[in-house]
C-alpha positions in Angstrom: -37.4 -7.0 -13.5 -37.6 -6.3 -9.7 -39.3 -3.0 -10.5 -41.9 -4.6 -12.7 -42.5 -7.3 -10.1 -42.9 -4.6 -7.4 -45.4 -2.6 -9.4 -47.5 -5.7 -10.3 -47.5 -6.8 -6.6 -48.6 -3.3 -5.5 -51.5 -3.4 -8.0 -52.7 -6.8 -6.9 -52.6 -6.1 -3.1 -50.6 -5.0 -0.1 -46.8 -5.0 -0.4 -44.8 -7.6 1.5 -42.6 -5.1 3.5 -42.1 -1.5 4.5 -38.9 -1.4 2.4 -41.0 -2.4 -0.7 -43.3 0.5 0.0 -40.4 2.9 0.1 -39.1 1.5 -3.2 -42.5 1.7 -5.0 -42.3 5.3 -6.4 -38.9 4.6 -7.9 -40.1 1.3 -9.3 -43.1 3.0 -10.9 -40.8 5.5 -12.5 -38.5 2.8 -13.9 -41.4 0.8 -15.3 -42.9 3.9 -16.9 -39.6 4.8 -18.5 -38.3 1.3 -19.5 -41.4 -0.9 -20.2 -43.6 -0.6 -23.3 -47.2 0.1 -22.0 -49.0 -2.2 -24.4 -46.7 -5.2 -25.0 -44.8 -5.1 -21.6 -41.4 -5.5 -23.4 -38.4 -3.8 -22.0 -37.3 -1.0 -24.4 -33.7 -0.6 -25.4 -32.0 2.4 -23.9 -31.7 4.3 -27.2 -35.5 4.0 -27.8 -36.4 5.6 -24.5 -35.1 9.0 -25.4 -37.4 11.7 -26.6 -37.1 13.4 -30.0 -38.6 16.6 -28.7 -35.4 18.6 -28.6 -34.0 17.6 -32.0 -37.3 18.1 -33.8 -38.1 21.4 -32.1 -34.6 22.6 -32.9 -35.0 21.9 -36.6 -38.4 23.5 -36.7 -37.3 26.6 -34.8 -34.3 27.0 -37.0 -36.5 26.8 -40.1 -38.9 29.3 -38.6 -36.0 31.7 -38.0 -34.5 31.3 -41.4 -37.6 31.8 -43.5 -38.2 35.3 -44.8 -41.9 35.1 -45.5 -44.7 35.5 -43.0 -46.7 32.7 -44.6 -43.7 30.3 -44.3 -43.2 31.2 -40.6 -47.0 30.8 -40.0 -47.0 27.4 -41.8 -44.0 26.2 -39.8 -45.7 27.5 -36.6 -48.8 25.5 -37.3 -46.7 22.4 -38.0 -44.7 23.0 -34.8 -47.9 23.2 -32.7 -49.4 20.0 -34.3 -46.6 17.5 -35.2 -46.8 15.5 -32.0 
């Protein structure tokens, strides 16, 4: 909550203290990671993690296990465009 308050205060005008200015970069990182950009709700911890590694691992394993060039090409196209 303090991080969100600090970022909102910084957007609306000057910060109240020098300490707040030093805390601002960390507060912005916390808000970017933990607060939903549209609704402003705080996200649960398990929802903050990216699925990039698990999804990429599955696609890469499928690309390596296929024996046809067309299958590898199709998986490569999917890999480049799934996000």
